[in-house]
N, C-alpha and C positions, 0 to 999 in steps of 0.2 A: 303809262304804268309806272309806278314808283319802284325803283330797284334799291335794295338795301345791302349794305356790306354784311358779310358773314359774321364778323366779330362784334359789331356794336349796334347794328340795326339802323344806322344813320343813312340818309339818302346818299347815293353815289354821286348824284349831280347836285352840288351845293346850290346851284342857281335855282333849283326847284323850290328851295326853302328860303330864298332871298338872302343868304348869308355869303354870297360869293365875294363881296368886298372885304370880308373879314379874314379870308383865307389867303395865305401866302401863295406865291406862284408855284412853289414846290408841292404844296398840298393839292393845288388844282391839278397839277400834272399827275399826281398819285391817284386822285379820284378818276381821272380820265383813263389811266392805264388799268385800274381795277375794273372800271366799267367795260373795258375792251377785253377783259379776261387775261391780260398780260401779266407776266411775273413782275417782281419788284423792279422798278426802273433802275437801270444802270447796274443791275446785279450780275454776278457771275455764277448763277445757279446752274447746276447740271440738270438735265432732263429728269433724272430720278428725283432730285431735290424739289423741282417744280411740282412733280407728281405727288410727293409726300405732302407738300404745303397745300396743294389743291385738295387732296383727300382729307387733310386735317380740317380745312375750312368747310368742306362739304359736310363732314361729320359734325362739326360745331353748329352749322346751320340747322341740320335736320334733328340732331339729338338734343340740342340745348336752346335754340332760339327761333325755331321755324314759325311758331304761332304766337300771337299776341292776345292777351286778355283784353277784351273790348273795354274802352273808356279808361285804360291804364297804360302804363309803359312797361308792364310786366310781360316778359317773353318767356316761353317755355318750349320744350321740344318733345320728341318721342321718348327720350330717356325718362322724363318724369311720368309720362303716360304709361310706358312699359313697366315702370317700377310699381305701378298699381296692381299688376298681375302677380299674384304670389308665386315665388319660386322661379318662374320662367323669365319674368320681365327684367330683373336685375342682371341675369345671365346674358340676355340678349344685348343689353346696353354694354356690358363688360366686353362682349365679343367685338362690337363695333369700335369701342374706344381702344381696346387692346390691339386691334388690327392696325390702327394708326401708329401706335408705338412700335409694333413689329416692322412695319414698312420703314420707319425711321431707322431702326436697327439695321435693316438690310442695306440701306444706302450709306451707312457708316456715320451716323450722327454721333457726337461725343457722348460718352457714357454718363457724365453728370446731367446732361440734358435729358437723356433717355430715362434716367432714374427719377428726375423731377416729373416727367410725363407719366411714368408708371406709378409714381406716388399719387398723382392726381386721380388716375384711373382706380387705383386700389382704394383710396379714400372714398371715392364715389360709390364703389361697390360695397364697401363695409358700411357706410352710412345708409345706403339704400336697403341693406338687409335688415335693419332695425324696423320692427313692425310699427306702423302708423307714423311715428316721428320720422323714421327714415323715408317714408313716402313724401312727407312734406319737405324734408331737406333735399330730396332728390330733385325737386323743382328749383331749389335755390342754388345748390352747388353745381356749377357748370364746368365739369372737368374737360370737356372737348373744347370749349371756348378758351379755357386756360392753356390747353396744349397747343392750340392753333396760335395763340398769342406768343407762347414760348418759342415756337418754331419761327414765326415771323421775326421776332426780336433777334433770335440767333442768326438768321440769314441776313438781316439788316446790319447787325454788328459786324459780321464776317465780311460783308460786301464793303462796308465803310473802311475796314482795315486793309482791303486790297488796293 
């Protein structure tokens, strides 16, 4: 079975695609730790921060990139599908995305990071509320993937500074 990363849909085991020789040793170690479900290697994440990152990546997977359009590389998730339901769909997506921002606030993430994450969620909700065009853009704008990437970048930067 082929396992994919939450953020980019690439195989976790680079040997499966034959490009192991092109990866640096650090990248291979990162793939191995991600496959094992471990937090960032060498990081000083608290249990709560690990949980926030796990939830953000899980939301990104299901809401933005869980399904792939056959014969293409286009990925979409429940956010785009729920957005097709008038009135209710965008609200459901907003609840899931907003919950990730809320858990980040509870563990004390920096306010600028939380504002960027909330901005992604708000833009997704506002764009999704526009009839027809909003439904199409709902499939293209992936707020949860952006937020998971922001969190991972924040934790990597902070860990590198320690």
